[in-house]
N, C-alpha and C positions, 0 to 999 in steps of 0.2 A: 454398782450392783443394780440400783434403781434405774440409772440411766440406761443399761442394758435391757431391763424388763421394759422400759418405755419405747426403746428402738424395736423391740419384738412385737409389743403391742402396735405400734404403727404400721409395722410391715403385714401383721394380720388384717389391720384395718383396710390396707390396700387390697388385699387379696380376696377377703370374704364380702360378699354382697351384704349391705346393712339390712336390717328388718326393724322397722320403726314400730313402737308399741303404740297401740291406739286405745282410747279411753273407752270406746264402745264398739267392739269389732262387729261387723256383720256376722249372722250365723253361719253362713256358708264357709267362713274363714276358720271357724271352729267346730265345724259339723262332727268330726270325729269325737271331740272332747264332749260335745253335748250328747251325742249319740249312745256312747259309752258310759255315761254318767259320772265322769270323773269330777264334774263341778257339782255334783248333787242331782236330785231329781225334782227339785221344786223351782222356784224362781230363781233365774241365773242371777240377777242383780249385776250386771257387769260393770255398772259405774261406781259400784261400792268398793272401798277399799278393802283389801285382804287382811285378815287378822291371823295370829298364830294359831288359833285353834282351828280354823279352816284349812290352814295350809297343812299341818299335821294330818288332817282328815284327808286331803287330797293326796299326800304323800302315801298314806296307807293303800288307797285306792290303786295307786301307780305302783305299788310293790305287789299288788294282786291278793293283798290280805283283808280286804273288808270283810268277807265271811267270817274270819276269825275274830274280826272287831265286833261283829254283831252278836257273838256269843262269848266274849271277853268277860272272865270272871276273876282276873288277877288284880294286883295291887298297883299303887302309882305313887310316886313319891311327892307329887305336886299337889298339895290341898287346894289350891285356888282354881285347879281345873275341875275338880267335883263341884265347886260352888258357882262356876261360871255357866250361866244361862240353863239352870238344871242339870248340868253335867253331861249333857249329850256328847261332848268331845272328849269324855274320859278314856274311853276304850282306845280311840285313835292316837290320842297323845301317848298313851301307855306303849302301845305297839311301835309307834314313830320312834319313841326314846329307846325302847329296847333293841330296835334294829340300828341304833346310832345314826338315824337320819336327821332327827332334830333334838337339841338340848334345852334345858331350862335355863333362866336367866341367874339361876343359883340352885344348889343341891335341892331346895325346897319349894321354890317358885318357878312357874312357868310363864305366867303372864299372857294368858289365851286371848285376852281382847286387844293386845298390842297389835298396831298396823305393822306390816313387814316391808321391808325395802327390797329392791330389785336385786341387789347382791344377794340378799338372803335367800330369795326364790331359786337364783342360779347355784348357790351352795347346795340347798337341799336337792335339787333336780340332779346335779353332777353326782351326789351321794346315792341317789336312786339307780344311777347308771353304773355305780360300782367303784367311783373314785374316792380315793381316802385321804382324810385330813393327815398331814405330815408326811405324806409319800407323794401324793400328786399335786398337793398345794401347801404351802407351809405359812406365809405371811399374809395375815388377812387385813384388808381385802384384796390387796393387789394381785398376788399370786391365784386366788380364785377367780377374779375377773379375767385374768389373761388366759387361764385355762378354760373358761368358758367361752371365750372368742374363739381361741383354738378349736375348740369342738364344734363350733358353728351354732351354739347355743345363746351366747351373749349378744347383745346389740351395743356397737360403740356409741351409738347416738343417745342413749340412755344415761342419765345420771345413775350411778350405783346406790346412790343413798336416797333415791326418789320411793315414796310409797307407791305401791303398785294396787292397782284396781283388779278386781276379779276377772275383768275383761283382758288385762295385761297378762294376768297368769294363764288365763285360758290359751291366748295366743302363743305364749311360751310353751305350754305343754304339746301344742301342736308341732313344734319344732321338736321338742323333746322326744315324741312319739318315733320320729324317723331316724334318731341317732342311735347308733350301735352300743351296746353295753361294753364296758372296759374288757379288752382282750377277748372279745366274743365276735363271732361272725353273725350276729342276730341283733335286730333292733328291739327296742323297749316294745313298741307295739307287737311285734311278731312273738316277743315272750308273753305278754299279756293275753294274746290271742290262742296262745298255743294250749291245747288241752292237755292237762296233767296225765302222765302214764300212770294207770292205776298200779299200786304198789301191791305185789303179790305177798300176802301175808304168810309168815312161815308157819307151817302147821305145827301146832303144840300137842304134846302127848299128855291132855289133862286127865287125870285120875282121882279117885277118891278112897282115902284110908281112913282107918279108925272109925269105921262106920258103926253106928248103934241107932236102932230103931225099936220102940216100945209102944204098944198101945193098951197096955195092962191097967193102968191107973190113971195115967195123963199121957197125952201124946209127947213124945219125945224122939228127935230125930237129930243126930249130931255127927261130926265127921271132920275131915280136913282134906281140902283140895291139894294136889300135888302137880307138878309139872311147869311151874313158873315161879318167878320172885314175888310177884305181887297180884294179889287177887282183889284188891280193895274196889276195884271197878266191876266185878263179876257180881252174878246174882245165882243163888239157888232156890229152886221152885220145889215144893212138895205139892203134887198133883194127885188126883184119882186116876185110875186106868182109863183108857178111852173107851167109849161106847160104840155101838155099831155105825154111827154117824162119824165116828173119829173125833168127837167131841170130850173134853174132859173139864174137872173143875180144880181150880187153884186154890189149894187150902192155905198155903203161907208162901212167903218170899222173904229172903233175907240176903244182906250183902254180908260175904265173909270177911274175917280180918285179913289184913294185908298178908299173913301167912297161909291163909286159906281155912283157917278154923272156922266153923259155922255150927249155929244151934238154932233148931226151930222146936218150940214149946207150945203146949196147949192147943194142938190143931184138932179138928173134928175125929173123935174115935167113937162116934156113934155106931150101932149095928149095920146102919145103911153104909155109912162110909167104909167101915171094914169089909164089908160084903163086897164093895166095888173094887177095893184094893188100892195100894198105894204105889207111886212112882215118884222119881225126882228128875228134874231136869236142871242143867247148869247152862247158863249163858255168859258168853265173855263181854268185854267193854264194848264191842260193836253190836251187841244183842243177837249175837249168833249162837245157836245150839252148839255146844262143843261136847256135851256128855249127859247121858240119860240111863236110867235103869229102873228096875223094879225093887221093891221093899217086900 
């Protein structure tokens, strides 16, 4: 079996032009990588070896998920990542791990400072294209290397175990960008450059029930929102009526319970406030006004 794989690899070697990795490529050879920020916005440090924390970060950028990483508030099973250089790589490693792009060296350790080999970056990049472990390649590293060469991503002149520099990675990404996603007629670059189609949100019929409002002794406004299962990211405002200039005062704002129940207590019930009158406004999880009314 291994002899057959070697023959396949040799045939591919004869058919595919080789691409020799360079320790310090000129910027014109990695212009797209630099321009699009896949290697970061600071110093490129092309002669430095790539580590696992950096590789996870680049993988997230190539997945088009960097904005999510910047706002990430989830958890991560690898405690050593949070301690690595102030924890900057934590959201990137968490997302790359969630997307099954990169794994830890064991269930609780990621080893972000470890240098990465050529076969490791090929594996990560093929996963980004949609190729799967156990389906498109099984035996590591032989199957993975053969597949990378077949795709035009791998370089037969490079030792698969050699540690790669950031320059090596940048050059490999330049090749990666022009490769099609698995079973799709679109390259990775085309996918990353494609503007997402805005998803039209289904209009929900939000309403308020069990409404109670009192300003006799203390301010009290309670009720329950209906129309969806989870209101935990909504907000209910108690406001004054608008003046002639269309301005109003916000007396209080609360987040409902998941089931929509809310309570607003001890708001302004002075003569002035009661004279101006009261209204309520309900905003959804995207801060859009979905319901309002007078009290």
